[in-house]
C-alpha positions as CSV (number, residue, x, y, z in Angstrom):
1,M,-85.0,-25.1,102.2
2,S,-85.7,-27.1,99.0
3,P,-88.5,-29.7,99.0
4,K,-87.5,-33.3,99.6
5,V,-88.0,-35.6,96.7
6,L,-87.4,-39.4,96.6
7,I,-87.0,-41.0,93.2
8,A,-87.4,-44.8,93.9
9,G,-86.3,-47.4,91.4
10,I,-88.3,-50.6,91.9
11,G,-88.4,-53.9,90.1
12,N,-86.6,-57.3,89.8
13,V,-83.5,-57.3,87.6
14,F,-83.9,-61.1,87.2
15,L,-87.2,-60.7,85.4
16,G,-86.2,-58.9,82.2
17,D,-88.0,-55.6,81.7
18,D,-89.1,-55.6,85.4
19,G,-85.6,-54.2,85.9
20,F,-86.6,-50.9,84.2
21,G,-86.9,-48.9,87.4
22,V,-83.6,-50.1,88.7
23,E,-81.8,-49.3,85.4
24,T,-83.4,-45.9,85.1
25,V,-82.4,-44.7,88.6
26,R,-78.9,-46.0,87.9
27,A,-78.7,-43.8,84.8
28,L,-80.4,-40.9,86.6
29,S,-77.9,-41.0,89.4
30,A,-75.2,-40.0,86.9
31,Q,-77.0,-36.7,86.3
32,P,-76.6,-33.5,88.4
33,L,-79.6,-33.2,90.6
34,P,-81.0,-30.4,92.7
35,D,-80.5,-30.3,96.5
36,G,-83.1,-32.3,98.4
37,V,-83.4,-35.0,95.7
38,E,-82.6,-38.6,96.6
39,V,-82.3,-41.3,94.0
40,V,-82.5,-44.8,95.5
41,D,-82.5,-48.3,94.0
42,F,-85.0,-50.2,96.1
43,G,-85.3,-53.2,93.7
44,V,-87.8,-55.6,95.3
45,R,-87.5,-54.3,98.8
46,G,-90.9,-52.6,99.1
47,V,-90.9,-52.7,102.9
48,H,-87.7,-50.7,103.0
49,L,-89.3,-48.1,100.7
50,A,-92.3,-47.8,103.0
51,Y,-90.0,-47.2,106.0
52,Q,-87.8,-44.8,104.0
53,L,-90.8,-42.7,103.3
54,L,-91.3,-42.1,107.0
55,D,-88.3,-39.7,106.8
56,G,-90.7,-37.1,105.3
57,Y,-90.7,-36.4,101.5
58,D,-92.8,-33.8,99.7
59,T,-92.8,-35.9,96.5
60,L,-92.3,-39.5,95.7
61,V,-91.6,-40.7,92.2
62,L,-91.8,-44.5,91.7
63,V,-90.0,-45.7,88.6
64,D,-91.2,-49.1,87.6
65,A,-92.3,-51.4,84.7
66,T,-96.0,-50.7,84.2
67,A,-98.1,-52.9,82.0
68,R,-101.0,-50.8,80.7
69,G,-101.5,-52.3,77.2
70,G,-99.3,-50.0,75.2
71,E,-96.4,-50.8,72.9
72,P,-93.3,-52.0,74.7
73,G,-91.1,-49.1,75.6
74,T,-94.1,-46.7,76.0
75,L,-93.5,-44.3,79.0
76,Y,-96.3,-43.3,81.3
77,L,-96.5,-40.6,84.0
78,I,-99.3,-41.4,86.4
79,E,-100.5,-39.3,89.3
80,A,-101.0,-42.0,92.0
81,E,-104.2,-40.4,93.5
82,A,-105.8,-40.2,90.1
83,A,-105.0,-43.9,89.4
84,A,-106.4,-45.0,92.7
85,G,-109.6,-43.0,92.1
86,A,-110.0,-44.6,88.7
87,G,-110.1,-48.1,90.2
88,A,-106.6,-49.2,89.4
89,G,-105.9,-52.9,89.6
90,A,-105.9,-55.0,92.7
91,D,-102.9,-55.2,95.0
92,A,-100.7,-58.0,93.8
93,G,-99.1,-58.5,97.2
94,T,-102.1,-58.6,99.4
95,Q,-105.0,-60.9,100.2
96,A,-107.8,-60.2,102.6
97,A,-107.1,-62.0,105.9
98,G,-110.8,-62.2,106.7
99,P,-113.9,-60.0,107.2
100,G,-112.9,-56.8,108.9
101,E,-109.2,-57.7,108.9
102,G,-106.4,-55.9,107.1
103,P,-104.3,-57.3,104.3
104,V,-101.6,-59.9,104.8
105,L,-98.3,-58.5,103.5
106,D,-95.9,-60.5,101.6
107,G,-92.5,-58.7,101.6
108,H,-91.5,-60.5,98.4
109,H,-94.5,-59.4,96.3
110,M,-95.1,-55.8,97.3
111,S,-96.5,-53.7,94.4
112,P,-96.4,-49.9,94.6
113,D,-100.0,-49.7,95.7
114,T,-99.3,-52.2,98.5
115,V,-96.3,-50.1,99.6
116,L,-98.5,-47.0,99.7
117,A,-101.1,-48.8,101.7
118,L,-98.5,-50.0,104.2
119,L,-97.2,-46.4,104.4
120,G,-100.6,-45.2,105.4
121,T,-100.7,-47.7,108.2
122,L,-97.1,-46.7,109.3
123,C,-97.9,-43.0,109.2
124,A,-101.0,-43.5,111.3
125,G,-99.0,-45.4,113.9
126,T,-96.0,-43.0,114.0
127,G,-97.5,-39.6,113.3
128,A,-95.3,-39.3,110.2
129,T,-96.7,-37.6,107.1
130,P,-96.8,-39.4,103.7
131,P,-95.6,-37.6,100.6
132,R,-97.9,-34.8,99.4
133,R,-97.6,-36.0,95.8
134,T,-96.9,-39.4,94.4
135,L,-96.1,-40.1,90.8
136,V,-95.4,-43.3,88.9
137,L,-92.9,-43.1,86.0
138,G,-93.7,-46.3,84.2
139,C,-92.6,-48.2,81.1
140,E,-94.6,-50.7,79.2
141,P,-92.6,-54.0,79.4
142,A,-92.1,-56.4,76.5
143,C,-91.0,-59.4,78.6
144,V,-91.0,-60.0,82.4
145,E,-89.9,-63.6,82.3
146,E,-86.8,-64.9,83.9
147,G,-83.7,-63.4,82.5
148,I,-81.3,-60.5,83.0
149,G,-81.3,-57.5,80.8
150,L,-83.9,-55.2,79.3
151,S,-85.6,-55.8,75.9
152,A,-84.5,-53.4,73.1
153,P,-87.6,-51.2,73.3
154,V,-87.4,-50.8,77.1
155,A,-83.7,-50.2,77.1
156,A,-84.2,-47.5,74.5
157,A,-86.8,-45.9,76.7
158,V,-84.4,-45.5,79.7
159,P,-82.7,-42.3,78.5
160,E,-86.1,-40.7,77.8
161,A,-87.3,-41.8,81.2
162,V,-84.3,-40.1,82.7
163,C,-85.2,-36.9,80.8
164,M,-88.8,-37.2,82.1
165,A,-87.6,-37.5,85.7
166,L,-85.3,-34.5,85.3
167,D,-88.2,-32.5,83.9
168,L,-90.2,-33.2,87.0
169,L,-87.4,-31.6,89.1
170,D,-86.1,-28.1,89.2
171,R,-83.2,-28.4,86.8
172,P,-79.8,-27.4,88.1
173,S,-78.5,-24.0,87.4
174,S,-76.0,-23.5,84.6
175,D,-73.1,-23.3,87.1
176,E,-74.0,-26.8,88.4
177,V,-74.2,-28.5,85.0
178,G,-70.6,-29.7,85.2
179,S,-71.0,-30.9,88.7
180,P,-70.9,-34.6,89.4
181,G,-74.1,-36.6,89.7
182,R,-75.3,-37.9,93.0
183,E,-74.3,-41.3,94.3
184,L,-76.9,-44.0,93.8
185,R,-77.9,-45.4,97.1
186,R,-79.0,-49.0,97.4
187,T,-81.0,-50.1,100.4
188,P,-79.5,-53.0,102.5
């Protein structure tokens, strides 16, 4: 049985380059993928992503716009545990509810770290196991203001991001190269 991998495109297509993850998984879904790999456009539905992860995946690849100070269009591959250990930024979608209380979740502003924190809580309550490995395939945005469409440098990075995602997977054998890509699933 091949390992289960979820490649999750996240972001808001109405905020310019924040749509990078959604556009990248759309392009990735046109490629032949190994068995056990799911490519899903989650958009801004972080709660759905957290619940999807309860299905048991070995690896999670989050594809998202990731501002880290580089040139627009720069791609990053980040091991989530390493980023958390290095003191990555605060959760954009949470606020402390009070001393000794957990975070207050806002389903409309769930950053990837907030989703992973929610997943930990859900796994503890259900006995499910979180992904063994979590990666972030990110792209430095040029503009995340209101507007539809990626900036030129971020749009140019999408094909390279697809190649990076494919390199993370076991490439299909030569007899599968002509096979159709997987259907892109969108969460309700």
